[in-house]
LOMAR-747289 format. One record per atom (N, C-alpha, C): residue in one letter; x, y, z. Coordinates in pm, whole numbers, padded with zeros to 5 digits, always signed. Each point is the difference from the previous one (the first is absolute). Layout:
REM LOMAR-747289
AXYZ...
***
This chain:
REM LOMAR-747289
M+00652-02321-00175M-00031-00055+00093M+00077-00177+00040S+00061-00022+00097S+00057-00122-00003S-00062-00085-00002E+00068-00154+00003E-00073-00127-00036E-00071-00031+00129E+00067+00028+00109E-00036-00009+00130E-00152+00040+00036K+00026+00187-00030K-00144+00059+00037K-00110-00070-00129N+00034-00027-00092N-00090-00078-00074N-00077-00099+00029E+00099-00128+00074E-00045-00096+00050E-00062-00004+00101L-00010+00103+00070L-00040+00029+00174L-00146-00035-00027P-00063-00089+00096P-00129-00030-00030P-00069+00134+00049F-00101+00044-00048F-00074+00130+00021F-00046-00045+00162T-00084-00096+00031T-00006-00021+00119T+00069+00057+00096E+00165-00034-00012E+00093+00042+00065E+00012+00153+00019I-00032+00073-00108I+00005+00138-00037I-00112+00057+00134L-00134-00084-00021L-00106+00069+00065L+00074+00017+00154Q+00064-00142+00067Q+00000-00053+00114Q+00115+00148+00038M+00129-00009-00088M+00021+00121+00058M-00042+00150+00030L-00066+00027-00091L-00071+00144-00024L-00103+00025+00154Q-00056-00154+00032Q-00100+00061+00145Q+00098-00049+00130G+00160-00034+00006G+00070-00016+00084G+00067+00122+00097E-00006+00024+00089E+00057+00114+00058E+00155+00032+00006E+00080-00098-00052E+00113-00004-00051E+00033+00131-00106S+00121+00049-00030S+00076+00080-00097S-00063-00058-00119L-00044+00091-00114L-00026-00037-00115L+00155-00017-00082N+00009-00121-00055N+00071-00042-00111N-00024+00090-00119V+00081+00116-00025V-00078+00112-00149V+00024-00117-00132A+00068-00054+00000A+00029-00112-00134A-00092-00100-00041H-00075+00006+00112H-00128-00105-00012H-00112+00070-00061L-00002+00141+00042L-00102+00083-00069L-00022-00013-00118Y+00079+00001-00069Y+00050-00015-00155Y-00135-00098-00073R-00042-00106+00108R-00088-00102-00030R-00171+00040-00037L+00016+00118+00050L-00148+00072+00010L-00038+00088-00130S+00140-00031-00113S+00011+00092-00090S-00094-00106-00112D-00092+00087-00040D-00067-00041-00158D-00065-00164+00076M-00052-00001+00109M-00113-00138+00051M-00079-00046-00087E+00008-00126-00034E-00142-00046-00063E-00115+00021+00130Q-00090-00023-00112Q-00142+00011+00080Q-00016-00064+00140A+00058-00147+00013A-00047-00025+00100A+00102+00005+00146D+00099+00051-00073D+00137+00069+00126D-00086+00133+00031R-00034+00085-00066R-00040+00117+00016R-00141-00011+00098D-00066-00091-00035D-00131-00026+00063D+00045-00033+00137A+00122-00103+00051A+00042-00048+00092A+00058+00119+00100F+00074+00055-00070F+00047+00137+00051F-00078+00123+00085M-00113+00039-00105M-00092+00063+00049M-00098-00073+00088A+00006-00074+00032A-00045-00091+00137A+00053+00022+00101L+00123-00004+00006L+00102+00003+00112L+00021+00131+00018W-00018+00099-00075W+00001+00144+00033W-00068+00052+00080R-00148-00027-00012R-00103+00023+00096R+00034-00013+00122Q+00099-00150+00038Q+00026-00026+00156Q+00145+00049+00043L+00035+00062-00100L+00151+00078+00057L-00027+00148+00086Q+00066-00006+00119Q-00011+00137+00063Q+00064+00131-00076A-00045+00079+00032A+00045+00135-00079A+00133-00001+00011P+00052-00011+00116P+00203+00024-00006P+00036-00097-00098R-00034-00139-00042R+00046-00058-00109R-00045+00024-00135R-00128+00050-00015R-00038+00044-00124R+00079+00151-00038R+00041+00065+00082R+00067+00086-00011R+00148-00023-00055M+00076-00088+00066M+00131-00075-00042M-00011-00040-00126I-00084-00095-00030I+00016-00073-00124I-00027+00107-00120V-00092+00088+00004V-00035+00075-00121V+00103+00104+00004Q+00057+00053+00105Q+00118+00101+00011Q+00119-00056-00096H+00022-00149+00035H+00145-00078-00081H-00073-00006-00125L-00098-00028-00035L-00060-00016-00148L+00005+00119-00062A-00025+00096+00053A+00025+00135-00075A+00132+00061-00046D+00118-00040+00141D+00114-00010-00004D+00082-00049-00115I-00080-00104-00037I+00051-00108-00101I-00027+00026-00115M-00135+00084-00009M-00018+00055-00158M+00076+00126-00025E+00057+00055+00099E+00070+00151-00060E+00127-00068-00045E+00019-00123+00000E+00157-00032+00014E-00001-00102-00136N-00108-00074-00011N-00037-00096-00130N-00099+00009-00047F+00011+00019-00145F-00123+00033-00061F-00034-00092-00082E+00044-00119+00035E-00049-00152-00078E-00099-00058+00101V-00032+00060+00128V-00075-00075+00117V-00143+00057-00067E-00103-00070+00071E-00130+00030-00039E-00075-00002+00144F-00084+00111+00095F-00041-00052+00117F-00108+00079-00032G-00056+00082-00119G-00099+00048-00028G-00126-00037+00093P-00027-00055-00011P-00128-00107+00042P+00013+00042+00159I+00086-00028+00056I+00055+00002+00131I-00041+00161+00024F+00070+00084-00019F-00050+00116+00014F-00112+00058-00031T-00055-00063-00085T-00130+00092-00045T-00084-00048+00148H+00006-00134+00014H-00117-00043+00122H+00035+00061+00129C+00113+00072+00017C+00079+00052+00098C-00049+00173+00021L-00077+00039-00063L-00049+00121-00025L-00116+00015+00037A-00040-00100+00022A-00116-00025+00119A+00053+00004+00128D+00111-00063+00023D+00020-00055+00133D-00052+00108+00132E-00034-00061+00102E-00065+00090+00122E+00106+00101+00043D+00147-00065-00019D+00109+00069+00081D+00064+00094-00069D+00006+00137+00012D+00046+00106-00112D+00195-00017-00055Q+00039-00030+00101Q+00138-00083-00048Q+00025-00089-00100V-00085-00104+00017V-00056-00070-00104V-00024+00037-00181R-00111+00091+00058R-00040+00101-00122R+00124+00082-00056V+00082+00072+00049V+00127+00071-00021V+00055-00071-00089A+00091-00129+00059A+00080-00078-00054A-00095-00091-00147A-00094-00014-00002A-00096-00054-00097A+00031+00121-00107L-00028+00112+00003L+00002+00134-00087L+00131+00023-00071E+00104-00013+00117E+00166-00007-00046E+00045-00119-00087G-00058-00094+00044G-00004-00127-00122G-00059+00012-00159L-00079+00079+00015L-00070+00031-00123L+00047+00143-00067W+00115+00026+00059W+00073+00117-00081W+00016+00021-00138D+00022-00106-00057D+00017-00008-00166D-00132-00069-00077S-00107-00012+00106S-00077-00121-00110S-00093+00103-00078T-00037-00055-00135T-00055+00069-00106T-00136-00069-00001D-00067-00047+00074D-00129-00069+00028D-00105+00096-00001T-00046+00041-00055T-00077+00111+00001T-00165+00018+00084R-00009-00181+00011R-00110-00028+00096R+00006+00025+00151L+00143+00054+00022L+00030+00045+00089L-00025+00153+00052V+00008+00048-00076V+00003+00182+00002V-00148+00062+00097S-00092-00103+00003S-00113+00037+00058S-00011-00043+00132R+00098-00088+00049R-00021-00039+00149R+00104+00116+00057I+00123+00003-00055I+00123+00097+00024I-00069+00152+00002L-00077+00047-00086L-00090+00118+00016L-00059-00006+00113H-00073-00099+00074H-00091-00022+00111H+00070+00022+00097L+00134-00094-00018L+00089+00046+00135L+00070+00117+00037L+00004+00063-00134L+00051+00160+00039L-00078+00063+00024S-00146+00022-00030S-00086+00106+00055S-00082-00050+00146E-00027-00153+00028E-00068-00036+00100E+00024-00059+00121D+00149-00053-00033D+00066-00071+00090D+00030+00049+00148D-00036-00036+00091D+00042+00080+00136D+00121+00005+00056S+00098-00062-00091S+00119+00015+00081S+00105+00082-00107E+00075+00076+00041E+00053+00110-00075E+00115-00057-00075A+00083-00088+00086A+00101-00080-00084A-00047-00049-00127V-00104-00073+00005V-00097-00058-00096V-00055+00097-00167Q-00036+00091+00066Q-00008+00137-00100Q+00126+00025-00092V+00094+00019+00050V+00128+00044-00013V+00055-00137-00110A+00009-00108+00027A+00031-00132-00047A-00117+00036-00152A-00121-00016+00019A-00062+00005-00086A+00053+00103-00109A+00005+00132+00058A+00051+00073-00121A+00091-00014-00049R+00130-00081+00078R+00158-00022-00078R-00032-00097-00147A-00155-00129+00060A+00000-00091-00086A-00057+00064-00125L-00083+00097+00006L-00049+00054-00121L+00121+00072-00102A+00107+00033+00051A+00097+00060-00062A+00050-00050-00167H-00003-00111+00019H+00053-00114-00070H-00119-00047-00117F-00147+00047+00052F-00108+00001-00103F+00022+00120-00084V+00034+00125+00044V-00034+00114-00055V+00134+00000-00102L+00128-00051+00022L+00100-00001-00103L-00024-00098-00111M-00047-00146+00038M-00006-00047-00135M-00160+00010-00099I-00070+00115+00107I-00135+00061-00108I+00099+00091-00062E+00076+00073+00061E+00055+00150-00106E+00093-00070-00077W+00057-00141-00016W+00088-00019-00095W-00070-00127-00091G-00154+00013+00046G-00064-00083-00091G+00001-00145-00023Q+00039-00024+00111Q-00023-00163+00051Q-00112-00013+00075L-00076+00065+00035L-00118-00052+00076L-00120+00124-00085P-00126-00036+00016P-00102+00055-00100P-00032+00126+00101P+00009+00110-00076P-00072+00110+00082P-00095+00020+00070R-00090-00072-00022R-00145+00029+00081R+00035-00013+00132H+00129-00069+00068H-00017-00016+00127H+00063+00169+00068K+00054+00079-00105K+00081+00113+00069K-00085+00127+00055P-00124+00011-00014P-00071+00117+00062P-00039-00057+00133D-00057-00083+00033D+00031-00085+00157D+00069+00018+00060I+00153-00026-00040I+00108-00036+00081I+00056+00173+00039V+00019+00038-00134V+00037+00163+00016V-00085+00074+00127T-00152-00013-00024T-00097+00063+00047T+00005-00024+00175A+00062-00138+00020A-00006-00020+00151A+00160+00027+00036L+00078+00019-00058L+00130-00001+00056L+00011+00177+00019L-00086+00078-00064L-00030+00132+00001L-00046+00054+00121A-00139-00121+00025A-00046+00034+00121A+00074-00048+00104G+00057-00074-00009G+00093-00042+00140G+00093+00181+00045W+00059+00009-00137W+00049+00137-00008W-00044+00096+00113D-00116+00034-00043D-00096+00110+00017D-00076-00040+00140R+00023-00131+00045R-00043+00005+00150R+00025+00133+00107P-00086+00035+00068P+00059+00080+00101P+00089-00021+00106D-00058-00137+00035D+00093-00095+00103D+00073-00064-00054A+00064-00036-00157A+00085-00086-00025A+00147+00014+00060P+00043-00102+00069P+00147+00004+00045P+00107+00011-00088I+00102+00050+00035I+00090+00036-00093I+00048-00112-00107A+00010-00152+00092A+00031-00097-00097A-00106+00005-00091L-00134-00015-00006L-00071+00001-00091L+00007+00095-00110K-00008+00130+00047K+00020+00110-00105K+00151-00065-00068R+00091-00053+00040R+00129-00018-00084R-00013-00100-00106A-00088-00114+00078A-00011-00132-00092A-00119+00033-00115A-00092+00051+00024A-00109+00099-00123A+00097+00064-00075L+00102+00062+00034L+00056+00096-00079L+00078-00062-00139E+00042-00095+00094E+00122-00105-00048E-00098-00063-00138A-00095-00070+00071A-00051-00077-00086A-00094+00062-00124V-00054+00114-00008V-00046+00068-00085V+00056+00082-00088A+00204+00031+00049A+00026+00061-00103A+00061-00008-00103A-00050-00149-00085A+00070-00009-00127A-00129-00018-00118A-00118+00038+00103A-00155+00015-00078A+00006+00179-00120D-00049-00013-00068D-00022+00107-00088D-00113+00070+00020H+00009+00054+00136H-00115+00067+00047H+00054+00176+00022P-00120+00047-00007P+00053+00180+00050P+00031+00017+00090R-00062-00071+00106R+00022+00039+00174R+00127-00050+00032V+00084-00107-00069V+00145-00046+00039V+00082+00108+00033S+00016+00090-00107S+00101+00126+00028S-00051+00104+00103E-00110-00025+00060E-00037+00096+00129E+00047-00080+00120L-00017-00136-00015L+00025-00077+00125L+00160+00031+00016I+00058-00001-00120I+00153-00032+00032I+00062+00161+00079R-00079+00094-00080R+00041+00145+00063R-00028+00007+00165D-00104-00039+00023D-00106-00005+00154D+00137-00049+00053A+00025-00140-00023A+00110-00091+00098A+00114+00056+00003Y+00066+00059-00129Y+00103+00050-00020Y+00048+00157+00119G-00139+00051-00033G+00004+00108+00104G-00021+00005+00119S-00010-00112+00063S-00035-00058+00130S+00120+00024+00066R+00006+00030+00150R+00069+00005+00083R+00040-00138+00074R-00035-00133-00064R+00020-00132+00048R+00138-00063-00111L+00070-00074+00052L+00084-00022-00082L-00044-00121-00046E-00085-00055+00051E-00047-00161-00059E-00061+00035-00116L-00123+00112+00000L-00020+00063-00125L+00049+00032-00128Q+00118+00064+00026Q+00048+00045-00088Q+00096-00087-00080V+00036-00109+00089V+00078-00172-00042V-00102-00001-00121S-00147-00062+00067S-00084-00016-00084S-00018+00073-00119A+00015+00132-00020A-00038+00086-00104A+00120+00003-00091I+00087-00015+00031I+00129-00043-00081I+00029-00134-00062Y-00058-00094+00070Y-00013-00109-00079Y-00113-00017-00110A-00126+00085+00031A-00126+00008-00084A+00078+00077-00125M+00086+00074+00018M-00001+00100-00076M+00085-00077-00110G+00099-00115+00022G+00060-00113-00119G-00099-00086-00046L-00082-00045+00092L-00145-00049-00095L-00070+00045-00091T-00016+00117+00036T-00073+00068-00143T+00111+00021-00115A+00113-00007-00010A+00085+00008-00095A-00026+00099-00098D-00012+00101+00121D-00038+00169-00105D+00131+00082+00056P+00048+00046-00122P+00112+00054-00022P-00002+00142+00116A-00089+00037-00033A-00058+00130+00091A+00031-00021+00154W+00048-00052+00026W+00032-00048+00153W+00164-00027+00026I+00096+00006-00133I+00126-00030+00025I+00072+00103+00076A-00041+00095-00006A+00061+00173+00094A-00004-00026+00092T-00117-00096+00058T-00025+00029+00158T+00086-00127+00028I-00005-00130-00047I+00052-00113+00036I+00185+00056-00034N+00038+00073-00059N+00172-00002-00008N+00030+00123+00134E-00096+00085-00001E+00038+00065+00142E-00034-00096+00151E-00084-00091-00025E+00029-00092+00149E+00087-00137-00044L+00080+00007-00104L+00123-00062+00024L+00089+00063+00086E+00008+00119+00042E+00079+00059+00070E-00033+00012+00138S-00139-00076+00026S-00056-00002+00148S+00071-00017+00095P-00016+00054+00133P+00112-00046+00101P-00063-00160+00045Y-00139-00019+00015Y-00045-00114+00020Y+00033-00125-00082D+00038-00115+00038D+00031-00089-00053D-00120-00076-00096E-00120+00011+00094E-00156-00073-00110E+00011+00052-00109I+00026+00166+00047I-00051+00068-00142I+00079-00027-00142R+00155+00004+00048R+00083-00034-00119R-00058-00105-00083A+00021-00102+00115A-00021-00126-00058A-00149+00002-00125E-00104+00019+00078E-00132+00026-00100E+00048+00094-00103A+00078+00106+00032A+00007+00087-00113A+00093-00104-00125A+00087-00057+00048A+00070-00061-00114A-00079-00120-00067R-00094-00063+00088R-00093-00116-00083R-00102+00118-00075A-00040+00073+00032A-00099+00078-00096A+00087+00045-00113A+00098+00046-00025A+00083+00010-00074A+00027-00085-00086G+00009-00128+00024G+00010-00138-00060G-00112-00006-00083N-00110-00001+00087N-00154-00013-00043N-00014+00086-00170I+00038+00150+00041I-00021+00063-00094I+00109-00033-00133G+00095-00019+00042G+00073-00023-00116G+00110+00064-00070R-00022+00154+00059R+00045+00122-00064R+00175-00016-00017S+00062+00008-00097S+00142-00081-00035S+00095+00153+00098D-00086+00118+00010D+00040+00133+00048D+00061-00020+00160T-00049-00110+00068T-00006+00015+00130T+00132-00117+00028V+00075-00028-00097V+00076-00093+00004V+00142+00038+00098E+00023+00122-00042E+00159+00020+00041E-00034+00054+00140R-00138+00030+00065R-00005+00026+00123R+00000-00113+00072L-00062-00118-00032L+00005-00156-00006L+00153-00060+00040R+00101+00053-00075R+00096-00030-00004R+00065+00028+00109Q-00019+00087+00045Q+00047+00110+00125Q-00033-00041+00121M-00104-00075+00011M-00096-00081+00129M+00059-00171+00002V+00066-00051-00113V+00064-00116+00065V+00044-00010+00117D+00075+00116+00056D+00103-00013+00118D-00082+00042+00084D-00154+00040-00020D-00072+00024+00135D+00039-00081+00116P+00011+00055+00151P+00014-00082+00083P-00087-00072+00045E-00154+00019-00065E-00053-00143+00079E-00032-00062-00101P+00012-00168+00021P-00020-00089-00090P-00139-00012-00064E-00144+00060+00111E-00087+00000-00117E+00005+00059-00138V+00037+00132+00020V+00026+00075-00121V+00048-00022-00099Q+00182-00082+00071Q+00044-00067-00116Q-00056-00094-00083F-00082-00064+00062F-00087-00104-00071F-00110+00028-00081A-00047+00111+00055A-00081+00062-00117A+00049+00057-00078V+00095+00065-00031V+00087+00057-00088V+00036-00079-00156I+00042-00137+00054I+00014-00117-00046I-00149-00025-00088E-00083-00053+00052E-00139+00005-00057E-00034+00080-00080A+00044+00154+00019A-00047+00126-00107A+00083-00031-00096L+00079-00012+00023L+00145-00010-00128L-00049-00079-00109A-00025-00135+00043A-00043-00111-00058A-00145+00047-00077Q-00053+00035+00060Q-00156+00029-00074Q+00010+00086-00054I+00116+00129-00025I-00027+00098-00096I+00080-00098-00138G+00087-00078+00020G+00101-00054-00067G+00034+00012-00128S+00059+00168+00024S+00063+00065-00101S+00175-00086-00022D+00036+00048-00096D+00147-00011-00061D+00090+00062+00186E-00025+00128+00046E+00068+00044+00118E-00048-00066+00130A-00118-00015-00036A-00017-00117+00155A+00041-00113+00019S+00007-00083-00118S+00082-00119-00025S+00143+00004+00016E+00040+00115-00039E+00163-00021+00033E+00028+00064+00170I-00077+00079+00056I-00027+00010+00123I+00017-00137+00090L-00110-00068-00037L-00033-00152+00090L+00148-00099-00042N+00049+00024-00116N+00120-00087-00019N+00142+00061+00076E-00019+00115+00001E+00116+00078+00076E-00008-00056+00168I-00132+00004+00056I+00026-00068+00139I+00022-00134+00006L-00042-00104-00108L+00015-00101+00003L+00192-00049+00030E+00046+00113-00094E+00177-00014+00023E+00056+00078+00116D-00109+00053+00063D+00042+00083+00125D+00051-00117+00119E+00056-00042+00041E+00019-00125+00119E-00026+00056+00111E+00022+00123+00028E-00060+00087+00145E-00165+00019+00017A-00050-00023-00126A-00162-00026+00008A-00043-00130-00010A+00069-00092+00040A-00033-00186-00014A-00142+00003+00031H-00026+00091+00117H-00115-00025+00069H-00135+00031-00078L+00042+00070-00128L-00116+00038-00084L+00021-00112-00160H+00083-00091+00019H+00003-00073-00123H-00118-00095-00036E-00031-00044+00086E-00091-00107-00006E-00130+00119-00061A-00039+00104+00057A-00132+00057-00008A+00034+00036-00167V+00105+00060-00036V+00038+00044-00117V-00027-00124-00134E+00033-00082+00053E+00000-00139-00089E-00141-00043-00041E-00094-00003+00107E-00109+00011+00002E-00106+00095-00094A+00075+00173+00041A-00096+00032-00071A+00057+00023-00151M+00143-00041-00023M+00036-00010-00137M-00079-00142-00077A+00005-00115+00061A-00087-00086-00069A-00139+00038-00020E-00062+00094+00065E-00152+00011-00027E+00013+00096-00116M+00071+00090+00011M+00028+00108-00127M+00024-00037-00104S+00071-00128-00010S+00018-00086-00127S-00102-00050-00066F-00107-00060+00124F-00088-00113-00013F-00106+00100-00143F-00020+00117+00070F-00143+00090-00055F+00080+00040-00134Q+00121+00046+00036Q+00060+00053-00157Q-00002-00123-00104M+00059-00135+00037M+00000-00059-00126M-00139-00091-00030S-00097+00062+00114S-00152-00091-00082S-00074+00079-00026D+00060+00125-00052D-00084+00135-00064D-00151-00020+00087F+00039+00015+00105F-00123+00014+00115F-00103+00069-00067T-00140-00034-00002T-00102+00081-00039T-00128-00073+00093L-00077+00054+00040L-00148-00040+00084L-00073-00022-00129L-00063-00099+00056L-00104-00067-00100L-00132+00093+00007D-00081+00045-00100D-00130+00052+00023D-00093-00093+00026F-00079+00043+00113F-00060-00104+00063F-00163-00031-00079D-00025-00115-00027D-00145+00011-00081D-00094-00020+00115G-00096+00100-00033G-00110+00004+00132G-00091-00118-00047D+00005-00079-00109D-00134-00076+00008D+00034-00099+00074D+00131-00068+00034D-00001-00083+00080D-00029+00008+00134D-00019+00153+00024D-00038-00022+00184D-00147+00021+00025D-00073-00006-00135D-00108+00000+00042D-00063-00120+00016D+00054-00107-00025D-00084-00114+00048D+00056-00036+00128E+00073+00047+00048E+00064+00011+00135E-00130-00010+00134D-00001-00121+00096D-00089+00001+00070D+00076+00092+00125D-00063+00123+00065D+00068+00048+00089D-00085+00004+00118D-00031-00109-00014D-00004-00059+00168D+00098-00106+00018M+00039-00017+00132M+00108-00088+00018M-00070-00136+00042
***
């Protein structure tokens, strides 16, 4: 945050928020990690803003969160989960996509099962995906898992569930160690809906189960760009080196999305052969449009290799004292 934004009086920020002119997005950083007095003033103003203005602000904040991990708009997003406008609730859920605050779980579950807006239900399912991953990785207490998994499975099972909700529920629950995950993946993969098939392949990768490798390898040959890209990502998530040679052939795929997915997958696999392919891309002047993606992928790969990356075991006793109410 620049000195100019630090020095801007908070009263001026509030005036800017309630104005009708376009927002200066740079000034929204001032809403990060607010002190209590500023937060109280912001919340008082928030109730006076019209829905279109609230939508604009919270969507900008969600976009900032996606690009900048140093900002903290959590209290704003949490407050907006109860907003009367469904688009504001959706944006708030999008802003909480990487939250590990387990106090939010019950509220998100309520939005998934009870909200009148289909878009909010879908966003709630997506927001739960990160909690599932963190639980499976031992970063969050397992006591939250049954309620989350049950709600996601219920979302999938609903007779009237729209495709978007079924996709979000499947993609969120896929990382869970639950006997029904394979069943859901098979059902989605066997459907006639391309969107569900894409989600099924995404879910295969999240399971990290080598049993899906044969299917993933087949889909690397798919005539559909979305399928090839998702299959490449799934191959990377599972991390088997026997997919590297096929991924090498896909570096020249005519679809850029597939090329970027292949680069990401090779970096995740991280074998000597995968690293060699990435270096070959960097040396290829005709692949200049891929160089930035390769450099970023290799930097991430090196970080994990050099840091001897291991996930910490969660000490469940720490969470027992946590207040589950906001």
